[in-house]
N, C-alpha and C positions, 0 to 999 in steps of 0.2 A: 504493500500500500504506500509506504513511504517512497519507494523507488518511483512509483507512478506519479506521485505528487511532485517530486523533483523534476521528472521529465516534462510535466506540463509547463514548466518554466524553462525548458531547454537546458537543464543542468546535466552534465555527463555523470552517470551513476553506474556503479558496479556493485552487484550483490554477491557476496561470498557466502555460500551455503555449505555447511558442514556435511549434510546428508547427500548421498549420491543420487537418491531418488526421492520423490515426494512420499510422504507417509502412506502406507497401504491400509492403515487402520481406519475403517469406515465409521468413526465415531460421529455422532450427531452433535452439532453445536447450535447455539441459538443466537440470532441477531435481534437485538432490542430496538426500540423505536428510534433512538438517536442514530444508531449505526445504519438502520434502514434509510433514514433521511440523508445521511452522508453518502451512502451508495447511490441514492437518487440524484444527489448533487453532481455525481461523476458519471451518470449514465450507466451504472452497473446494476441497478435494482431489478430491472425487468428480467435479465437472464438468471438472476438468483431466484426470483419468484417461481420460475419454471421448474427449478430443481428442488425447491424446498416445500415444507408443509407449514401452513399457517395455524397458529394456536391463538386463542383469544388472549388479549392482554389481561393480566390479573393473576392473582395467586403467586406473585413473585416473591414477596417478602416473607422469608422463613416458611414458604409453602403454605401460608395461611390462606384458606380458600375464600377469597372475596372477589367479586367481579370487578372489572375495570371501572374506574370512576367516569362520570359523564364529561363530555367536552373534549375528548381526544380526537385528533384528525383521523378519520376512518381510513385514509390512504396508508397510514403507517401504524395504526393502533393494534398491533399484533406482535407475537413472537414468531420469527421465522426459524423453524427447525430445519437444518440443512447439513448434509454430510461435510465434514471438514475438508476432505480432499477436493470437493467441488469448489469451495471458497478459495482454497490455495491455488487451484488450477485457474480459476477466473482471474484472480489478482495477478498471477504470474503472466498470463496471456495479456492482460491489460498493460502491465508494466513493459513487457517486451515489445508489444505493438507500439508503445510510445517511444521505444528506443533504449530501454534499460538493458544492460548486459548482466546475465546471471551465470555464475560459475558454480557448478555443483561439485561436491567432494573436495571442498577447498576450505578446511578449517583454519581459523586465525590462531597463531601461536605466539605472536609478539607484536608490540607496537611501541613507537617512540614519537613524541610530538615536539614541535618547536613553534616559533611564532608564525611560521608560514604554512605549516601543514602537519600531516601525520604520515609516518612511515609504518607500513603494516607488513608483517612477515607471516607466510602461510606454511602449512605443514610440509609442503613439497619443496621448501627452500626459496620460494619466490619472494621478492621484495616489491611492494607496491607503494605508490605515493599518492596522496589525496589531500585536498584542502581540509576536509572534515571526515570524521568517521562516526557512524552511529551504530551502537550495539543494540541490535534487535534479536539477540541470541538467547533469550529465555532466562529462566530462574537461576540457572547455574552459569550465567553470562561470563564468558572468558574476557570480553571487552571490559566489563565492569571491574573485574579483578585486576586486569592489567593496568587499568586507569587509576587504580587505588581508591575507588569509590566505595564507601561503607555500605552495608546492607543490613541495617539494624531492625530488630523486631523479635518475634518469639518463634522458637523452633516448634515443630509439630508435636502436639501432645496426643493426638488421636489420628487414626487413619481410617479411610473408607474405601471400600471396593466398589467399582462401577463398571458396568459392561452391558452388552446386548447379547442375549442368548435365546434359544428356543426352550420351550418347557412342555412336558408331557402331561402335567396335571390339567384338569379341566379349568377353563377360564373362570367359571363361576366360583370354583373352590379357591383359586388363587386370589380373586378379588375379595372374597369373604374373609379369608385368613389374614390378608394384609390389612383390611379395614379394621379388624378386631385388634390387631397389634398396634396400629397407628393411633388408636384411642389413647394410648399411654406412651408410645415411643415413635417419634416422627422420623427416626433415622432409617427406617426400612421403606424402600420403594420397589415395587414390582408392578410395572405398568406396561400396557401395550405400546410397541414402537414399530408397528407394521404387521403385515400378515404373519401370524404365528411367532412373532418376535417380541420379546419383553426387555424393557430397560430395567436393570437391577441395580439398586444401591443398597449396600449393607455394611455395617461397621466391621472393620477388620479386628483380628484378635490382638494385634499389637502394631506399633510403628516399626516399619522395616525400610529397606532400601527402595526408594521410589523408582530407581533405575531398573529394578527387577519386576517385570509384569507378573501379576497374580496368575494362578492356575485355576482352571474350572473346578477342581477339587476343593480349593480354598473357598471359592464361592459356595459350593455345596455345604461345606463344613460350617460356615458362618450362618447360612440360611437355616440349617438344622438347629444351631445354637439359639437363634433368635425366634424362629417361627415354628420350630418343631418339625419342619419338613423342608426338603430342598426343591420342591415343586417339580422334580424330575428335569432340572435344567440340563441342557446339552447343546451342542453345536454353537459354540460361542462365535459371534461376529467379531467382537473385540473385547478386551478386558484391560482395565487399568486400575491404578490406585492413586489416591490423593490424600494428603495430610492437611492439617489446619495451620501449617506454618504461615506466618504473617510478617512480611518484611517490606521495608521501603528504602530505596536508595537515599543516602544522605544528600546527594545532589544529582541533578539530571544532566549536568554539564561540568566537565573538567577541561577547560581550555577548548581544544578543537575536537574533543571526544564527547559525544552525547549518548543518552540511553533512551529507549522507548519500549513500551510493552512490558512483558514479564521480566526483562532485564532490570527494570526500574521498580517493579512492585509485584509482590505475590500475595495471595490470600486464598482462603478456601473458595471453591467454585459455587458456593451457595448464591442463588440468584442469577447465575450465569453471566457475571459481569466481566470476567477476565479478558476474553477475546475482544469484547466491545471496547473495553478501556484502552487496549493496545491500538486498535484501529483509530480511535479518537485521538490518541497521542500522535499518531502518524499524520493525520490531517491537520492537527494544530501545528506541528513542527514543519511540515513540508514547505509551505510557501515562505515561512520565515527564514529557514535555512537557504532556500533558493534565492531569496532576496539578498541575503548576506553574500552568497557566492557570486551573484550577478552584479553586485556592487551598489545597489540602490538602497539597501536596508542598513540603518545604523546598528551597531552591535547591541544596543539596548533592546532592539526588537527581538533578537534571538534570545535574550535573557528572559523575555516574557514567556517563553516556552515552559521553563521551570516554574516561574511565578504563577502561571495559570494551571498547569497540569498537576503539579505535585500536591496542591491542596485537594484537587479532585480525587487523587489516589488515596490521600489520607482519609477522606470521607468514605470511600469504598472499603478501605481496610476496617474502619470503625463499624460500618453497617454489616460487614460479614462477621466481625467479632460478635456483634449483637445477635445476628441470626443464628450463629453457632450455639450461643447460649439458649436461644429460644427453641432449638431442636434437641436440647439435652433432656434425658428422661427423668431427671430428678424432680421432686415435688416443687421446689422453688421456681425453676425455669418453667415448669408446666403451669404454675399459677400466673406467672408474668405473661405467658403465652395466652392464657384465657382472657386476661385483662386486655392485652393488645388486640385480641380478636374482637372484643366488644368495642374498643375504641375505633377500630377500622370500619365500623358501621357508620361513623361520621365521614362524610365524603371528603372533607378537608384532610383528615388523617390518611385515608386511603390514597388520595391523590398525592400527598406529600411523599409517602413511601414509594409509590410507583415512580414518581419523578426521580427519586434517588437511584432506584435499580436501573431505570432505562436511560438515565443521564439527560433527560429533557429539562430537568430542573437546574442544570449547571448555569451559574451566572458568574462571569469573570468580573473582576473589579476594575472598571474603566473610569472610576470617579463618580461624582454625583450626577444624577440625571434621572429620567423616567425609568420605570421598572424594567422596560424592555432593553435598556442599555446594558450590554454585556451578555445578554441572553441570546439563544439561537432564535432566528427568525423562522416562524412556522411557514410552511409552503403556502403559496397564494395563487389564485387564478388571475393572470394578468392578460393584457391585450395580446402579447405575442405567444402566450401559453403559460404553463406552470412556472413559477419562480425558480424552483430547483433545476429546471431544465436550462436556465440561463447561466448556471454555475459550472457547467461541464468542463470548462477550460481552466478552472482553478484560479480564477481572478476575483478581485473584489468587484462589487457592484453598487453603483449609486442608483437607488430606486427613488425617482424624483417626481413627485406629484405637481411641483411648481412649474416644471418645464423651463426653468431659468438658471439652474445651477450647472456647474461644470466640474469635471474631474481634474482640471488644471494641467493638462498635457501629460497624462499618464496612460495612454491607450494600451500599453503593453502590460499594465498592472490592474487597471480598474475599468470596467465597462460601465456604460451610462444608459439607463432606460428612463426616458421621460414619459410617464403614463399618468395623466390627471385622473384616470378612473381607477387607479390601483387601490385596493381595499385596505388602506393603511390608516391608522389613527394618528398620523403624523404627516407633516408636509413632505419630508424626505428622510430616508435612512441610508446609511453607508454600511454595507455588509462586507465583512472580511471573506476570504476564500473558504473558510470553514463555516460560513453561514451565521456567525455571531454579529450582532449589531454593534458597530463601532462608533456610530454618531447618529443623532436624531436632531432635526431642526430645519431651518430654512435660510440661515445666514451664510453667505458665501465665505466671508472671512473666517468664521468659526469652522466651516467645513474644510477650508484650506489648511488650517492648523492640524486637523485630525487626519487629513490625507497625508500630510508630511509625517505625522507620527506613525501611521500604519503602513504607508506605501512609499516613504522616502521623498526626497526633494526631486525636482525636475531639472 
């Protein structure tokens, strides 16, 4: 995703991928509302919808079964369940079509940086030179370690097994047994994931090495311990394990080395936020790093990447900590869960928690102003078509109902749409390439100041 964002701004980019082939594990991941919006902004949503399954928005927070609150945009108000290899393939094809180079089987083993760039060494002895290096290499990030960036937090205290399997027990028997257990223990999930296939989540016996995948027999053993039956599970599609380790990089940038995705933050997968958080990091960083490389962005613009995204990750880490407690089987957590279940009957509470999980509630601190300032702009029907369709090129956009404002000579960075009929509660808004509102008003001099802040001088 980051490689594609950089290529939209004509930045030369090389992806060094440790694995020789894309993962063959057909695990299902979920794209939340904000990620669906970002995919729509880059013209990637339609091919994803063909390959995925829509689930209603709701029941995200600690799996508390509440419907989605009112007022969500129906175009994006769902969770898209989709095989991870499909997402990887789509994004790789998107990046390479834009001109990115991807080298597989090429792990990084060393790096050095100076005031002009970064020297990278690979396992086969090759030395490469770049202006910047971004570690998108996961929880055990080599780049993070080589850059000397701390990764503070809590180690795993518990571990959970997750997979997709077939089962020989009758569906009604499985559903009844699971429903009875979940009255007091939310940690067990055995639910349909396709024709004859079940998604299974069950606590592991102990914390082990995550690099070692679990066996089907381990699943059977843990199901028997918790449910009294293994439901006759067989023919695993994929099996994995995850812990509740929660860590955050001390900084997202060390000189010319930056971090994104799981290299910068890890947390339990409760609520399905991890993949989405990483994609959103990439879209926030891409245009800022491109602007720095292309020469129009001040260094302080690149610094806003950490200033904006690290607090978002902190909030995700906290909400997954809270959800972990709410899923615990003890009497105290169960009492808190019952109380929160009652509170979520209030639409404001339900909406607030859904905004946390789906990231549509993120508001960056752009200074004083209307509530929309710093938030993402919802999609709109405009004279030329849908708003998000105008952001495919990864540029900013001045949406101008006054028809008298200008972007001040930045045609390579900011597009301008004069549309007096636009359904805005403001004279004009300036959108960043990630769809967040950077300015609201009708004064050209004030707009010029904000254009310089976000899109550099002319």
